[in-house]
C-alpha positions as CSV (number, residue, x, y, z in Angstrom):
1,M,-2.1,-20.2,-6.0
2,S,-5.2,-18.8,-8.0
3,A,-5.3,-17.5,-11.8
4,L,-6.9,-14.4,-12.7
5,T,-8.3,-13.3,-15.9
6,L,-7.8,-9.8,-16.5
7,R,-9.1,-7.8,-19.2
8,L,-7.1,-4.5,-20.4
9,P,-6.9,-2.3,-23.3
10,D,-4.2,-3.4,-25.8
11,E,-2.3,-0.3,-25.6
12,K,-1.9,-0.8,-21.8
13,Y,-1.2,-4.5,-21.9
14,Q,1.3,-3.7,-24.5
15,R,3.1,-1.1,-22.2
16,L,3.1,-3.5,-19.4
17,K,4.9,-6.1,-21.6
18,D,7.3,-3.3,-22.7
19,M,7.8,-2.4,-18.8
20,A,8.2,-6.1,-18.0
21,R,10.8,-6.6,-20.6
22,H,12.7,-3.4,-19.8
23,R,12.7,-4.7,-15.9
24,G,14.0,-8.2,-17.1
25,Q,10.7,-9.9,-15.6
26,S,7.3,-11.4,-16.7
27,V,4.0,-9.4,-16.8
28,N,2.7,-11.9,-14.1
29,R,5.6,-11.0,-11.9
30,L,5.3,-7.4,-12.5
31,L,1.7,-7.6,-11.6
32,D,2.5,-9.7,-8.6
33,E,4.9,-6.8,-7.2
34,V,2.3,-4.1,-8.0
35,T,-0.5,-5.7,-6.3
36,S,1.9,-6.6,-3.2
37,L,2.4,-2.9,-3.0
38,L,-1.2,-1.8,-3.3
39,L,-1.8,-4.6,-0.6
40,A,0.7,-3.2,1.7
41,E,-0.4,0.5,1.1
42,F,-4.1,-0.8,2.0
43,D,-2.6,-2.3,5.1
44,A,-1.0,0.6,6.5
45,E,-4.3,2.9,5.9
46,T,-6.3,0.1,7.6
47,R,-3.9,0.1,10.6
48,F,-3.6,3.9,10.7
49,A,-7.3,4.3,10.8
50,L,-7.8,1.7,13.5
51,R,-5.3,3.5,15.8
52,A,-6.9,7.0,14.9
53,K,-10.2,5.6,16.0
54,R,-8.8,4.0,19.1
55,G,-7.4,7.8,19.7
56,S,-10.5,9.7,19.1
57,G,-11.5,11.7,21.8
58,K,-7.9,11.4,23.7
59,S,-6.1,14.4,22.5
60,E,-5.5,15.7,25.5
61,R,-3.6,12.7,26.9
62,G,-1.9,12.7,23.5
63,L,-0.5,16.2,24.2
64,E,0.4,15.5,27.5
65,L,2.5,12.6,26.4
66,L,4.3,14.7,23.8
67,A,5.0,17.5,26.1
68,K,6.5,14.7,28.7
69,A,8.5,13.3,26.0
70,G,9.7,16.9,24.9
71,S,10.9,17.6,28.5
72,N,13.2,14.5,28.6
């Protein structure tokens, strides 16, 4: 596990502490959850971009497959 020094404005840090306390967890755990959500979002965007790139120029084939699926 790694340690990270994060500089935040005092007001933002206080709000994070209040939020963590309200949720019954530490600021560390709260930030761990937030970074997990951000990384999951980034991973989804990356997968989508890769799939879009693979499908580039294949719109006719995609429409054929949709039509075929709709006829079942």
